[in-house]
C-alpha positions, 0 to 999 in steps of 0.5 A: 483452516489448513488449506485456507492458509495454504491458499492465503500464503500462495496469494501472499507470494503473488501479491508481494510479486505484484507489489514488488513490480508496481509498488502497490496492489498487495492489499487489494489482492489479499483482502478478500482471502484474508477476510475469508481466512481470519474474519472481517474484523481481524483483516485490517490489523493482520494486513497491517502487520503483513504489509509492514514486512512486505514494505520493509523488504521492498525498501531493503531490496531497493535501498540504494535507490531510495529518495530519502527526502521525498520519503521524509516529506511524505511521511511528515504528513502521513504519520500524523494522518495515520495516528488520527485515522487509526484512533478513529478506526476503532469506532468509524464505519469506513464502508463507503471509503473504498469507492471514494478512493477509487474515484480519486485514483481515476482522477489522478490517472486522468490528470496525468494525461490531461496535463503533464504539469498537473500530473507532477507533485510538489514537495508541499503537495507531497506532505499534504497528500501524506496527511490524507493518505495516512488517514485513509489508510488507517481507516480503510486499510486497502488504499495501496494504489493511492500513495503509489499514484501520488509517488508516480507524480514525482517522475522517479525511475522505476526502482526508486519509485518502488523503494521510496514509496515502500519506505513511506509505507513502512512508517505509515503501517508501523504507526497504525500497528502501534495504535491498533495495539494500544486500543487492543484492535491488534491481538497477539494472535493477529500479530502472529498471523500477520507475520506469517503472511508477511513472510510470503510477501517478503518472498514475493517482493524479492521476485518482484524486484527481479522482474522490475530490474529487467522491465523496459523503462518505457513500459513501467508507467503504462503497466502501473497506470493499467493496474491503477485503473483496474484497482480503481474499478475494483474499489468502486464496484466492490469486486 
């Protein structure tokens, strides 16, 4: 158990660094190790608490770059979506959702290259996307790349993109944590596990911020899209 937690915390630092640069990827990297360490049933609640801390740190490190209007519009849809999804998580079989999310990710990347106009997203579209993302996040637990792909359509500078997506994710994960606690899905033990794991994500977020600020702007979108495609295949084929 001791060595499995050492492995988990090391993976948490790595996942936090990747998420600090790309705005996503932490949950997908951590999910297999979390399941191995705490069990399948506790994995999503534990990850929810950990991601709450990780996203708080990314938003804090990039607080001067946050686009609050975009974050609020997205959250206006994501919070009610998370409420509904968190309630259904208790009794819903979500085993097929990751494949659907992977297909959506590939479709978003294709649309971005097929037409610059289709690759952009309006404020109304941002709110509607928030509903779907909030719901799927609460049910599946591992959709980090999906909101990141949506925020990429805002064409924000890299630091603003990461910080703004993190703010929206904070409200979404906080909503899920409250509902999980209300229905006894999130125990005190799982909360402590999530906080410990979250501390490693905070350190990783700090490292990721340092890398992000030194990355050439032209390489950022390409880097994010490569990770989106990789994440999509991992979700589709269940790797």
